[in-house]
C-alpha positions as semicolon CSV with decimal commas, in nm:
position;residue;x (nm);y (nm);z (nm)
1;M;-2,193;-3,214;1,053
2;P;-2,053;-2,904;0,988
3;K;-2,106;-2,751;0,635
4;L;-1,764;-2,757;0,422
5;F;-1,650;-2,455;0,211
6;Q;-1,339;-2,357;-0,046
7;S;-1,169;-2,103;-0,139
8;I;-1,041;-2,103;-0,469
9;S;-0,780;-1,956;-0,669
10;P;-0,874;-1,662;-0,907
11;L;-0,553;-1,788;-1,122
12;D;-0,651;-2,140;-1,230
13;D;-0,939;-2,257;-0,970
14;T;-0,746;-2,474;-0,752
15;I;-0,864;-2,540;-0,417
16;V;-0,662;-2,302;-0,177
17;F;-0,840;-2,390;0,146
18;E;-1,159;-2,615;0,222
19;G;-1,253;-2,675;0,557
20;P;-1,544;-2,695;0,788
21;E;-1,749;-2,382;0,817
22;S;-1,763;-2,268;1,192
23;T;-2,077;-2,425;1,416
24;P;-2,275;-2,174;1,703
25;A;-2,050;-2,424;1,946
26;K;-1,707;-2,390;1,786
27;I;-1,796;-1,983;1,776
28;K;-1,899;-2,000;2,129
29;Q;-1,628;-2,149;2,236
30;A;-1,388;-1,953;2,044
31;V;-1,523;-1,652;2,220
32;A;-1,490;-1,802;2,560
33;T;-1,127;-1,865;2,492
34;A;-1,068;-1,554;2,427
35;R;-1,287;-1,409;2,696
36;Q;-1,100;-1,615;2,906
37;S;-0,735;-1,536;2,805
38;A;-0,853;-1,161;2,849
39;I;-0,685;-1,091;3,229
40;L;-0,424;-1,268;3,153
41;W;-0,308;-1,083;2,814
42;H;-0,408;-0,732;2,966
43;S;-0,201;-0,821;3,251
44;T;0,104;-0,936;3,035
45;P;0,353;-0,634;3,037
46;I;0,354;-0,406;2,699
47;S;0,704;-0,452;2,642
48;Q;0,616;-0,825;2,571
49;R;0,316;-0,790;2,423
50;I;0,562;-0,555;2,196
51;Q;0,827;-0,749;2,178
52;I;0,557;-1,051;2,021
53;A;0,443;-0,798;1,776
54;R;0,809;-0,809;1,673
55;N;0,886;-1,136;1,653
56;Y;0,541;-1,158;1,423
57;A;0,685;-0,888;1,214
58;K;1,071;-1,106;1,188
59;H;0,817;-1,394;1,108
60;L;0,703;-1,194;0,797
61;S;1,017;-1,099;0,689
62;D;1,164;-1,451;0,719
63;N;0,891;-1,570;0,539
64;R;0,786;-1,323;0,281
65;E;0,819;-1,517;-0,053
66;E;0,553;-1,763;0,143
67;I;0,331;-1,574;0,273
68;R;0,352;-1,322;-0,119
69;D;0,286;-1,670;-0,299
70;L;-0,009;-1,722;-0,092
71;I;-0,186;-1,413;-0,076
72;S;-0,115;-1,381;-0,470
73;S;-0,293;-1,787;-0,502
74;E;-0,561;-1,729;-0,302
75;V;-0,679;-1,370;-0,378
76;G;-0,544;-1,329;-0,713
77;K;-0,328;-1,024;-0,653
78;L;-0,018;-1,018;-0,889
79;P;0,303;-1,090;-0,679
80;W;0,429;-0,711;-0,676
81;D;0,123;-0,584;-0,555
82;A;0,116;-0,908;-0,303
83;D;0,448;-0,838;-0,169
84;A;0,384;-0,473;-0,133
85;E;0,105;-0,585;0,077
86;V;0,354;-0,760;0,280
87;G;0,568;-0,481;0,351
88;A;0,292;-0,258;0,452
89;A;0,201;-0,542;0,722
90;I;0,571;-0,566;0,842
91;G;0,606;-0,199;0,845
92;K;0,273;-0,200;1,047
93;I;0,399;-0,311;1,363
94;D;0,629;-0,065;1,446
95;L;0,396;0,198;1,355
96;T;0,156;0,051;1,580
97;V;0,409;0,077;1,858
98;T;0,482;0,457;1,809
99;A;0,131;0,523;1,739
100;L;0,064;0,348;2,100
101;Q;0,366;0,537;2,298
102;E;0,258;0,860;2,130
103;R;-0,196;0,816;2,150
104;R;-0,217;0,593;2,416
105;S;-0,008;0,569;2,729
106;K;-0,080;0,686;3,055
107;T;-0,033;1,062;3,104
108;V;-0,015;1,218;3,459
109;I;-0,049;1,603;3,489
110;E;0,049;1,735;3,863
111;S;-0,082;2,047;4,042
112;G;0,017;2,041;4,388
113;S;-0,091;1,761;4,593
114;L;-0,326;1,666;4,302
115;A;-0,222;1,437;4,024
116;R;-0,478;1,379;3,710
117;V;-0,451;1,079;3,536
118;V;-0,532;0,910;3,231
119;R;-0,491;0,551;3,198
120;Y;-0,622;0,335;2,882
121;H;-0,814;0,027;2,949
122;P;-0,837;-0,269;2,685
123;L;-1,186;-0,311;2,572
124;G;-1,193;-0,685;2,610
125;V;-1,248;-0,916;2,298
126;A;-1,234;-0,750;1,938
127;L;-1,410;-0,970;1,675
128;V;-1,231;-0,857;1,349
129;L;-1,409;-0,907;1,033
130;G;-1,133;-0,925;0,761
131;P;-1,167;-0,843;0,346
132;F;-1,056;-1,042;0,066
133;N;-0,866;-0,742;-0,073
134;F;-0,611;-0,707;0,127
135;P;-0,621;-1,001;0,349
136;L;-0,310;-0,978;0,560
137;H;-0,255;-0,663;0,588
138;L;-0,606;-0,523;0,653
139;P;-0,750;-0,742;0,920
140;G;-0,343;-0,713;1,062
141;G;-0,422;-0,332;1,106
142;Q;-0,675;-0,392;1,328
143;I;-0,517;-0,704;1,509
144;V;-0,206;-0,540;1,596
145;P;-0,334;-0,197;1,768
146;A;-0,594;-0,432;1,953
147;L;-0,333;-0,699;2,061
148;L;-0,092;-0,440;2,161
149;A;-0,378;-0,262;2,373
150;G;-0,458;-0,537;2,583
151;N;-0,725;-0,709;2,386
152;T;-0,797;-1,050;2,288
153;I;-0,904;-1,148;1,901
154;V;-1,186;-1,360;1,754
155;F;-1,046;-1,311;1,373
156;K;-1,285;-1,430;1,118
157;P;-1,111;-1,387;0,739
158;S;-1,288;-1,360;0,447
159;D;-1,434;-1,694;0,311
160;Q;-1,243;-1,615;0,006
161;A;-0,921;-1,585;0,172
162;T;-0,899;-1,842;0,505
163;A;-0,598;-1,963;0,400
164;V;-0,428;-1,650;0,437
165;G;-0,601;-1,584;0,773
166;Q;-0,485;-1,950;0,940
167;W;-0,141;-1,878;0,791
168;M;-0,151;-1,526;1,042
169;I;-0,287;-1,723;1,342
170;N;-0,017;-1,962;1,268
171;A;0,241;-1,690;1,228
172;W;0,121;-1,542;1,542
173;R;0,180;-1,842;1,766
174;E;0,513;-1,867;1,617
175;A;0,604;-1,543;1,734
176;G;0,529;-1,653;2,092
177;L;0,133;-1,513;2,121
178;P;-0,007;-1,717;2,430
179;D;-0,285;-1,973;2,313
180;G;-0,592;-1,824;2,350
181;V;-0,557;-1,478;2,267
182;M;-0,681;-1,497;1,916
183;Q;-0,894;-1,753;1,809
184;M;-1,014;-1,788;1,430
185;I;-1,368;-1,895;1,306
186;Q;-1,451;-1,961;0,961
187;G;-1,715;-1,927;0,715
188;G;-1,914;-1,691;0,548
189;V;-2,211;-1,447;0,630
190;D;-2,375;-1,677;0,892
191;V;-2,014;-1,723;1,092
192;A;-1,991;-1,307;1,125
193;V;-2,387;-1,286;1,227
194;G;-2,304;-1,562;1,489
195;A;-2,034;-1,413;1,630
196;I;-2,191;-1,038;1,662
197;D;-2,463;-1,196;1,880
198;S;-2,221;-1,301;2,123
199;P;-2,279;-1,104;2,404
200;S;-1,910;-1,167;2,511
201;I;-1,816;-0,971;2,179
202;N;-1,688;-0,631;2,320
203;A;-1,578;-0,498;1,969
204;V;-1,660;-0,512;1,600
205;L;-1,406;-0,409;1,389
206;L;-1,514;-0,456;1,011
207;T;-1,331;-0,396;0,651
208;G;-1,592;-0,400;0,371
209;S;-1,856;-0,261;0,190
210;R;-2,124;0,007;0,251
211;A;-2,412;-0,335;0,311
212;A;-2,177;-0,544;0,509
213;G;-2,130;-0,226;0,735
214;R;-2,468;-0,082;0,766
215;A;-2,649;-0,466;0,823
216;V;-2,375;-0,507;1,161
217;H;-2,472;-0,148;1,223
218;R;-2,819;-0,243;1,267
219;Q;-2,742;-0,606;1,362
220;L;-2,585;-0,404;1,704
221;A;-2,881;-0,162;1,757
222;G;-2,914;-0,151;2,135
223;R;-2,579;-0,249;2,219
224;P;-2,377;0,060;2,290
225;D;-2,165;-0,117;2,506
226;V;-1,993;-0,309;2,190
227;L;-1,761;-0,063;1,984
228;L;-1,806;-0,091;1,633
229;A;-1,522;0,056;1,395
230;L;-1,626;0,032;1,001
231;E;-1,394;0,064;0,726
232;L;-1,577;0,068;0,432
233;G;-1,600;0,149;0,061
234;G;-1,585;0,476;-0,169
235;N;-1,720;0,653;-0,493
236;N;-1,364;0,830;-0,496
237;P;-1,295;1,145;-0,740
238;I;-0,969;1,223;-0,913
239;V;-0,974;1,591;-1,007
240;V;-0,784;1,698;-1,310
241;S;-0,688;2,104;-1,373
242;D;-0,487;2,265;-1,635
243;S;-0,150;2,264;-1,494
244;I;-0,005;1,963;-1,491
245;P;0,106;1,751;-1,811
246;S;-0,112;1,522;-1,989
247;E;0,177;1,172;-1,944
248;T;0,135;1,287;-1,573
249;V;-0,216;1,284;-1,560
250;A;-0,259;0,937;-1,761
251;E;-0,022;0,807;-1,487
252;L;-0,174;0,890;-1,207
253;V;-0,551;0,846;-1,284
254;T;-0,500;0,504;-1,461
255;F;-0,263;0,406;-1,156
256;S;-0,560;0,503;-0,913
257;A;-0,846;0,344;-1,119
258;F;-0,657;0,005;-1,188
259;I;-0,404;-0,070;-0,934
260;S;-0,511;-0,437;-0,819
261;A;-0,775;-0,452;-1,121
262;G;-0,978;-0,160;-0,907
263;Q;-1,029;-0,398;-0,600
264;R;-0,925;-0,116;-0,372
265;C;-1,131;0,096;-0,159
266;S;-0,920;0,373;-0,234
267;C;-0,928;0,336;-0,586
268;A;-1,044;0,631;-0,829
269;R;-1,446;0,535;-0,963
270;R;-1,442;0,916;-1,105
271;G;-1,214;1,127;-1,305
272;L;-1,316;1,456;-1,322
273;F;-1,180;1,678;-1,593
274;I;-1,176;2,061;-1,592
275;E;-1,224;2,191;-1,915
276;N;-0,960;2,374;-2,033
277;S;-0,720;2,415;-2,346
278;Q;-0,528;2,049;-2,199
279;S;-0,893;1,901;-2,068
280;E;-0,923;1,681;-2,425
281;A;-0,574;1,591;-2,428
282;H;-0,570;1,472;-2,079
283;I;-0,893;1,245;-2,144
284;E;-0,710;1,109;-2,466
285;A;-0,375;1,012;-2,262
286;V;-0,591;0,857;-2,016
287;V;-0,773;0,646;-2,296
288;Q;-0,428;0,535;-2,418
289;R;-0,276;0,481;-2,138
290;T;-0,564;0,192;-2,013
291;Q;-0,544;0,049;-2,354
292;S;-0,218;0,011;-2,323
293;L;-0,181;-0,168;-1,972
294;V;-0,134;-0,564;-1,988
295;V;-0,350;-0,761;-1,834
296;G;-0,297;-1,121;-1,757
297;L;-0,172;-1,371;-1,476
298;P;0,121;-1,386;-1,252
299;D;0,270;-1,669;-1,488
300;D;0,244;-1,475;-1,816
301;E;0,577;-1,439;-2,024
302;T;0,503;-1,040;-2,014
303;T;0,456;-0,896;-1,675
304;P;0,108;-0,793;-1,625
305;Q;-0,019;-0,478;-1,497
306;V;-0,374;-0,580;-1,412
307;G;-0,472;-0,921;-1,267
308;P;-0,755;-1,114;-1,271
309;L;-1,099;-1,026;-1,039
310;I;-1,169;-1,243;-0,712
311;S;-1,446;-1,443;-0,902
312;A;-1,625;-1,483;-1,215
313;L;-1,951;-1,385;-0,955
314;A;-1,779;-1,028;-0,913
315;A;-1,708;-0,998;-1,270
316;N;-2,096;-1,029;-1,327
317;Q;-2,163;-0,783;-1,043
318;L;-1,920;-0,529;-1,247
319;R;-2,042;-0,605;-1,545
320;K;-2,374;-0,503;-1,411
321;T;-2,242;-0,220;-1,277
322;Y;-2,144;-0,118;-1,597
323;D;-2,452;-0,192;-1,780
324;A;-2,632;0,048;-1,471
325;L;-2,373;0,321;-1,582
326;L;-2,501;0,290;-1,922
327;A;-2,887;0,276;-1,867
328;S;-2,799;0,592;-1,652
329;G;-2,696;0,810;-1,939
330;C;-2,307;0,715;-1,980
331;R;-2,125;0,631;-2,319
332;T;-1,880;0,388;-2,389
333;V;-1,547;0,516;-2,427
334;I;-1,350;0,198;-2,381
335;P;-1,583;-0,063;-2,404
336;W;-1,649;-0,407;-2,158
337;K;-1,423;-0,655;-2,200
338;V;-1,340;-0,996;-2,056
339;S;-1,009;-1,218;-2,175
340;S;-1,139;-1,563;-2,322
341;R;-0,857;-1,691;-2,101
342;R;-1,085;-1,660;-1,768
343;E;-1,430;-1,496;-1,684
344;N;-1,274;-1,275;-1,400
345;L;-0,981;-1,188;-1,621
346;V;-1,121;-0,831;-1,689
347;H;-1,027;-0,549;-1,925
348;P;-1,009;-0,208;-1,753
349;S;-1,303;-0,002;-1,898
350;I;-1,392;0,408;-1,932
351;V;-1,738;0,553;-1,973
352;D;-1,844;0,895;-2,031
353;A;-2,065;1,106;-1,763
354;S;-2,017;1,425;-1,917
355;K;-2,390;1,434;-2,072
356;C;-2,605;1,287;-1,793
357;T;-2,870;1,466;-1,600
358;D;-2,794;1,588;-1,246
359;A;-3,039;1,330;-1,156
360;Q;-2,838;1,046;-1,361
361;L;-2,509;1,201;-1,193
362;A;-2,617;1,206;-0,836
363;A;-2,779;0,773;-0,904
364;I;-2,389;0,722;-1,007
365;G;-2,216;0,910;-0,711
366;D;-2,442;0,637;-0,500
367;L;-2,298;0,337;-0,679
368;E;-2,008;0,116;-0,533
369;W;-1,794;-0,128;-0,728
370;F;-1,492;-0,294;-0,683
371;G;-1,330;-0,370;-1,002
372;P;-1,152;-0,178;-1,283
373;L;-1,363;0,067;-1,432
374;L;-1,368;0,440;-1,455
375;V;-1,641;0,719;-1,522
376;I;-1,506;1,022;-1,659
377;Q;-1,688;1,385;-1,645
378;R;-1,628;1,695;-1,797
379;V;-1,686;1,986;-1,575
380;A;-1,668;2,356;-1,652
381;D;-1,472;2,503;-1,387
382;F;-1,258;2,418;-1,040
383;N;-1,610;2,509;-0,831
384;A;-1,810;2,256;-1,060
385;A;-1,537;2,007;-1,006
386;V;-1,562;2,024;-0,635
387;T;-1,928;2,010;-0,665
388;A;-1,914;1,689;-0,844
389;A;-1,640;1,539;-0,657
390;A;-1,872;1,589;-0,369
391;N;-2,177;1,457;-0,532
392;T;-2,170;1,106;-0,352
393;P;-2,286;0,994;-0,010
394;Y;-1,917;0,840;0,031
395;G;-1,631;1,039;0,124
396;L;-1,320;0,779;0,167
397;A;-1,038;0,929;-0,073
398;A;-1,044;1,212;-0,341
399;T;-0,748;1,339;-0,533
400;L;-0,647;1,709;-0,688
401;L;-0,385;1,661;-1,002
402;G;-0,262;2,020;-1,037
403;G;-0,372;2,346;-0,942
404;T;-0,259;2,621;-0,657
405;A;-0,211;2,550;-0,286
406;S;-0,523;2,764;-0,250
407;M;-0,694;2,546;-0,504
408;F;-0,608;2,208;-0,277
409;K;-0,691;2,411;0,059
410;T;-1,031;2,470;-0,069
411;F;-1,069;2,090;-0,191
412;V;-0,934;1,933;0,097
413;D;-1,232;2,153;0,298
414;S;-1,497;2,093;0,070
415;V;-1,476;1,727;-0,104
416;G;-1,620;1,558;0,227
417;A;-1,333;1,297;0,256
418;G;-1,118;1,121;0,469
419;V;-0,812;1,083;0,249
420;V;-0,742;1,379;0,025
421;N;-0,462;1,385;-0,168
422;W;-0,267;1,626;-0,397
423;N;-0,063;1,545;-0,736
424;R;-0,092;1,197;-0,557
425;P;-0,301;0,856;-0,660
426;T;-0,622;0,843;-0,448
427;T;-0,474;0,530;-0,316
428;G;-0,178;0,690;-0,184
429;A;-0,233;0,622;0,217
430;A;0,060;0,628;0,449
431;G;0,086;0,409;0,750
432;S;0,202;0,676;0,986
433;L;-0,148;0,866;0,916
434;P;-0,518;0,773;0,990
435;F;-0,694;0,606;0,721
436;G;-1,079;0,661;0,714
437;G;-1,391;0,772;0,545
438;L;-1,649;1,013;0,625
439;G;-2,035;0,971;0,494
440;D;-2,078;0,582;0,414
441;S;-1,766;0,512;0,406
442;G;-1,711;0,455;0,777
443;N;-1,815;0,575;1,135
444;H;-1,582;0,819;1,268
445;R;-1,331;0,535;1,358
446;P;-1,026;0,610;1,108
447;A;-0,768;0,329;1,107
448;G;-0,392;0,321;0,971
449;Y;-0,228;0,495;1,241
450;H;-0,535;0,580;1,446
451;A;-0,646;0,285;1,501
452;I;-0,479;0,238;1,811
453;D;-0,727;0,466;1,920
454;F;-1,082;0,297;1,927
455;C;-0,904;-0,005;2,095
456;S;-0,922;0,108;2,436
457;D;-1,113;0,343;2,685
458;P;-0,977;0,610;2,866
459;V;-1,035;0,581;3,240
460;A;-0,973;0,919;3,433
461;S;-0,822;0,947;3,778
462;L;-0,773;1,217;4,032
463;Q;-0,528;1,126;4,309
464;S;-0,435;1,257;4,644
465;P;-0,119;1,122;4,827
466;T;-0,280;1,090;5,151
467;E;-0,604;1,009;5,292
468;T;-0,630;1,291;5,544
469;E;-0,545;1,574;5,262
470;S;-0,803;1,833;5,364
471;F;-1,103;1,808;5,060
472;A;-1,124;2,215;5,089
473;T;-0,758;2,207;4,930
474;L;-0,870;2,085;4,627
475;A;-0,917;2,309;4,338
476;P;-1,341;2,353;4,269
477;W;-1,315;2,286;3,913
478;D;-1,175;1,951;3,970
479;V;-1,458;1,827;4,239
480;V;-1,759;1,984;4,135
481;K;-1,839;1,742;3,823
């Protein structure tokens, strides 16, 4: 008998989803069905694929409250946060259509009787492994470009967000996606491992932690024919200079660190304050703002700003990180606190690493955590701030608050991140831009607007109009290679 698993609401411990874990036979069947549908889907006119995607966007729009509430129930997002995710998922459709037209459309360069042509061929069957924190938008950010490029999909949602995954599958079918083009498998790590092992998978698209990314990379060793796109976590710095009001600093730093209860890969983990006449006021403003944040559940009379973590286990893991930071030499600024109402309702906390040694700071930069926990550090000057910001193997997001255009250019060039903002939160990302990390935060496959790039292979052709045209008339640089 298949093993049963459940998705439990972080809000009230109710069962949101219950079902059998996909067996090896089920995984094999799902991949085979996607493989059998690949030729049909690739031959479907692009205009029809685009129309189906737009039908999906309309279905999201027409059922916005339903999917918003399901996201909130299954992964604990506050309703305003879940609604923003639905909005991003809707907007992803038109953005991807534009990206497809701009970046991966057939191009022809004619020179006399010779045409140089670039076409784009789908990869085949793409395995999409989704996260819990954006269970609709982030897998959609890979599924939508993969489908528009002509690939078929095997989708495994997070085992903590399977109900949202099933809703997505049903929505695509309502939109007119042919049977077989997108298959869903469900369960935990073993199911993902089994699907990755399938010889019929042509791409693996993962959003997850550094550890998960490394595990998949190792599993695919020796299979260069399988494209791997990794969207991983970060240890993101936010640098604060003196040319910005304390109130603005407090808003941007706390928003960066604690939105979605700190459960975004782009959340700020380290706040670096350049020592000057305003730095202590900046820090105090951040502390006061953090202490004023309302922590709670969606049905609370006072609308909360920070909701629960995905589970009590996640809260326990975050507490271990907090303890590790203290053991590394950090001192407590806002101590660890968990609500008496729920084990996973964690209040934002702050620790100070200003007195840590270089070795301790390097160890802090190597950590990856997911929750409302911020490390602050005082640094002597801007150059020291840039050095401290880059003191991590991760490279997802970074922000400079204040400063000059020249300083920001130096920051962009030196911080080693894929998303670098100025006077905006670290979590500020635009759907019209790429989204991806350097170092341990990715593998040179940025998502966002550029996700369309890794969903197809370019095919180059030299084309002459007739068979009888003399070979000698061709330019030598076209035929030598």
